[in-house]
Steps between C-alpha positions, in 0.01 A plus 500: 500500500818309428592742222435803726719355782766429240502853368477663846745287702710331238571137452732442804268673755178393340568124440345376825175704475474410131536129579245511777244692278567276200465181713171620659368588154591159363351315794171701476490420128594139478520331844168321596531317836220244542359621170410844643642834416810610701333820597258298718795349681674838536182658633444224759865524620467881547178470682647228725809716578276803589236342716527451877597138604389306804773301656305269745814316615672798650460543885345812610666683779195633678460528873123428502554175304769393752277598792208301361726197433631516852152524649380206298794288605431593869135398461596177338747415782232608752237272350742203488602555861135531613408160357790349685662351191802645340522460125816503319606402144355590174174688433365188324540298819333778698212507255453127512501519885233772502281301261526193708402704812205652317392153383513357855294798623233435247486130595459597869222745411290227320 
């Protein structure tokens, strides 16, 4: 391949493709990362680049998700107001409070 590029394009125009092809050929022949053939690493990188990726940390801008979140927040506020106690602070404190209330209800039922 390098010789064909040299004959067709000449040395000045073909030096970059020749170096790329020669470097890839040498890597495929001699380079063994983690004692495995380089072709395995090349194949895995191509598969990774081609496949769909799931980014779970990106926010979705969907109206239904916003509506459901708003309704859930309204229900939460309604439940808190109905019980007569307003909770504030972290979710951990809210969870501890709800566990204490459930524990007291179980003791009353016995």
